[in-house]
N, C-alpha and C positions, 0 to 999 in steps of 0.2 A: 891105536885109543879109538875108543868109543865115544864119539860126541852127540849131545843131543842138546838142539837149540829149543829153549820155549819162546815161541812168540805169541802168547796169550792174552797180553794185556791192550793189543792193537790190532792193526791188520798186518798181513801178510800177502804179498801180492806177488805170483808165481811169474818168471822170468824177468823180475826188474832188476835193477841194480842197485838196490837199497841196501842198506847193512847188513840186513835179516838174510839178504838173498847172496851177498859176496861173501861173507866170513864163512856160510858153510861150502861154498865153491872153493874157495882156496883151502881150508881145513882138508876136502877130499883130494885137490892137487898136493899137498903137504902129506898125505898118505893115510889118513884118519877115516875110518869109517862113519857116514855124517847120518844124523835124522835131524828133521825140524818136525816138530811139533806145534801147530798152528789154529788159530781160530778160523771160524768161516767168514770174518771181517775180510775182504779185498778190495778190488777196482775193476769197474768194468772196461770195455775197450776204448771208451771215451775217457778214460782215468778219472771216473767219478765212483765214488764209495757205492759198494754194494756188499751183499750178504748172499754168499754161495748157496746153491738149494740143499746140501746136505754131506755127511761125512763121506770123506775118501781117503785113499792112499796111491801115491803115484812115486815114481822115480824121475828125477829131472835129468834134463841134457847133460848138467854139470855131475850128475852122479851121486846124489845125495836123495834119501827118499824124505817124503812129507806127508805127513799124517795130518788130516785137517779134523777136528774135533766140534760136534755140536754142541750146545748149550744143554744143560741138564732140564729135562722134564720130571715134573709139574714146575710150575711156576717159571715157566721160560721167559719170560719178558723180563721178571724180576734178575734171573739168573744170565741173562745176558747184557743187562745193566754192570750187573756185579762181577760178570765174567767167573761162573761156575761150569764146568763143562762135564760132558759125559765120557765116563771111563777113563779120566786121565790116570788114575793111580794104575788100573790095568795096562794101559798102553805102555809108561813108564816102567813097570816090572817086566813087559816083554821084551823092552828096549836095551834094559840092562846098561845105562851109560857108566863110564868111567870118569864123564866131565860132563856138567851140567852148565850151558850156557844161558842166562836167563834175559831176555830182551824186555826191560822193563819188568818191576814186580808187582805193578798196581795191579793184580787179579785176584780175586777173594780165593782160588784154589791156591794162592802160596801157601797156606795151611796144609794143603797134601804135599807139597817139597819140602816143606820143614819135616813133616812126618817121613818122609821118604829118607830123607838125608839121615834122621836119627837113626833108622833101619838100616841105612847102607851109609856107614861113617867114611868108608875109602873113597865116595864120590868125591872130587873136588868141583866146586862151585865158583863161577863168576856170574855177575850181574852189570849190567851196564844202563844206562840210563837216557832218553832222548828227552826229558821231561825238563822245562825250566817254567819261569812265571810269565815267560812272553806266549807259549804255545799252550799251556796249561796252567791250572790254578788260577785262573783269570777270576771265576765268581767267588762271593762269598764261601759257598758250599762247598766247592771243588778244593779252595785252598784251607780253609779252617776246619773242615770236616773229614774230607776222604785225604788229604796230602799232609795236613799237620796232626792228625789225630790216626786215622784208621791205618795209612801206609808207614807213619811214623811208628806204628805198635808194632809192626810186621818186620820193619826195619831192625828194631831193637831184638827182637828174635833171630833174623838173619846174621846178623852181625858175627855172632860166634863161628858160623859156619863158612861165611863167605870169605874167598882167599881175594878176591880184589873186586871193589866197584869201580867201574868206568864210567865217566861222563864223556859223551861224544864231542861235546865243545868245552870251553873253559868255563862259559854260563852254568852247564849243566853238571860239571864237575861242584861248582859253587851250591846249585841247589841241591845236590844228594847231602852237602853238609849242612845246609841251612835249614830244608823242610824235613829233612828228617833224622837231624842230628847224627850222622854217620860219621866217624872220625876222619880226619884230614888224611891221618897216615893209610886209612885203607883204602883211599880215592886217587885213581890215574884219570889221565886223558887219554882217550881212545879215539882218535879223529876219524871219522867218516871219508871215502877216500874216491878213487877212480880203481876201474877194473883193466889193471896195468896189462894183464894176459890180452885182451880185446885191443888194447889201444897199441900195443906193438905191432900190430897186423896193419895199422891204418897209413895211408899215404898221404901226406899233406897235401903234397901237389896234386895229386889225381882228386882228391876229395874236394878241393880249392876249386878246381875246373867243372867237375860235375855239378857242385853248387853253384856255380855262376851260368853253366848252360840250362840248368834246369828253371832258371828263375829270370834269365834275360838280362844279367849281370855282368859288367865290365871285369876282366881281370884286374884292372887298376883301382877298383871301387875300393873304399874302406867300410868293410863289412861290421856291424855290430849286430851281435844277436842276443835274446832276452826270451824269457817264457816260463812254461811250469803251470802253475795254478793260477790263473787270472783272475785272482780275486781283489779285493779293495787293501787288503794287507800286502799283497805283493808290490803294488806301486807299479806294476808293469806302464801302465798309462802316461806314468811320469816321463819315461825314455820315450814313447810313441809321440808325446807333446813336445820333448826337446828338439829329437830329430826332424820333426815336421817344421820348428821354428827354426833351424840351423840353414834349412834351404841351399845346401852344399849339394852339387849334382852329383858328386862321386859318393856321398856318405848314404848308405843304405841299412835298415833295419829290417831283419828277420825274427820276427816274433813266433813261437811255437806254443802251443798248449790249447787248454778250452777254457772259454769264457763264462765266468761265472755271471746268471742271470741279471744281477745288481749291476754287473758292469758292461751290459752288452751294447745300451744305447751309445754310451762315451765311447767305448771300443771303437764301434762301427763308424761313428763320426771321425775319429781320428785315423781310421784305417784308409780314410779319402786321399791321405798325402800319398803321391807318387813314389816318395820315399820308403815306405813301409810294406812289406809283404808278412802276411800272415799264411803260416803254412799247416795249421792245425796241431793236431795231437802228433807226437813221436814216439818212438818206442825208446828205451833208454840207448841201445847202440845207434838209432839215429840221432840222437841228443848229442853223444860223442862225437859223431861224424860233423855235425853242425859245429859245435866247439872247435874241432880241430880246424874247418875250414874258415872260422871268422877271424876277426882282427881284433874284437873287444868285446867281451861278455859283460854285460850290467844288469845287477841285482839291486834295485834301489829300496827293498822292502824286506820283509821277516826273512829269517833263514831258512834254506832248504838243501838237501844235500847236494844240489846241483851246484852250490856255492865250491864247495870241496872239489867236484868233480872237474868244474872249468880250472881250477888252480892245479889241478893232478893234469889235465890235458896240457897244459904249458901255455895258456891263452893269456894277457893282460884282462885285467879286470875292474869293475867299479862296483863296490860293496856299499849297501847302508852301513853306517857305524853302531854297532850295538856293543856295549860292555861287554867282555866274555866273549866276542866273536871275532876277534882281530887275530886270532890264529891263522885265518888266511892269507894274511900277508909274510911270504918268505924271505922277505927282504928287498922290496920295490916293485914286486909284481902285480900290486893293484895298490888303490887309491879309495877313500871311504867318504861317502857321501853325509853329512852331516844335518841336512834337511830335508822335508818331503815337499820339495819343489822341482817344477820341471826347471826352472832357472838353474840351479846348481847343476843338476843333469847337463842341461846345454851347455854349461859354463866349463864342463870338465871335460866333456867330449870335444868342443871347439879347441880347447888348450891342447889336447893331444894332436890333434890336426894341424895345428899351428907349430907345433915344436915336435918335429920329427924324431929329433934326438932324445928327447924325455920318454917317447912310446917305445922307441928303440931299447932303451934301458930297461923298461918295464918289461917289455918281450924276451929279452935275454935273461932274466933273471927268472922269469917264467917257465923258459924252457929248461933253463939250467938245474932250478930247484922245485918248482912245481910235482913234478912226479916222485922225485926223493922223497918228498914229505910226504905226499899221499897216495901212496899205491898200495892195495889192498894185499898183495904179497908180503909185505912186512906188516901191514896192520893185523893180518889174520895171524900171523907168527906171534905178535906181541899179545894179542888178545888171551891166547892162554898158555902165556909164559908163568911159570910158578913163582911167587915171592922168594927172595933170595936169602 
């Protein structure tokens, strides 16, 4: 089957492990011919947003084709803002998909998709949603004009032709219904996950040894990891402060990622602790290596795909509690933080250090159930499963 993934409402980053990368990879592994049609919006080598220089086409090491489209001229700035693209209709006609998987439909060229679907009624269409009231729809204009009027209007037009809408978290399933008025019976949860094909080649003992040797750690140290986008919303500074305050010689914190300018002074101050090591930006594969080698992963702020990846790796976790985000609990692998305070993080980590039996139970559950719940080989198959 020919599958085309549309990544036109946001960024697409080559060689990452976001859902937009993993679903095409696993659809190729499952025998399909796959193309990704994406915007020019990406990340640079430091993990910061950037706009690529121009249109391009290439084939990835995972075997799928990526076509980058520029925004239409004239009115380039406006079209970039509302996401109207150059030659989308021509590219779709050339690709001849049997199935379209639309990663968020909040781009104005969704009008072309509606026309294409009417002209080619045999094409199966699925839509997912990575949007909620935490990561988007935060301003009056975004919520009340774009989401509640513009995109709700297009949702009504899409409903008759979309086989399933997927929210990638329970909260985003709710958003599809509440913001766009999509019927509940059309909505399902499709979690983000971990690259199980890459994970099965990783040796936990060897990665642990390498991590310890690289950073002067003892094999008996209790290694906590955290990171990603280090900005105020992710609360990484709370983990750093907590570990510094615990003052346990065998407790070490490894922080990865790029620090936002507004966090730099506080981050550098906290980094003075001997218990904290900052290792900079990591590739997706290096992040998996770090998670595999860690004893505990802590994310005390807003959600990212790293949550599901940590669970899928099989490591105990602490997560910030958000309504509609508790799907990462697979039966005792994690605990939830209910306040934005270093004290709570400190108390939870200290509690696990003082109660080895409790920690061992979390680890057992994480190893036995994490990958089973969050493997992309399973998720990718479900993503294109036709309704019964």
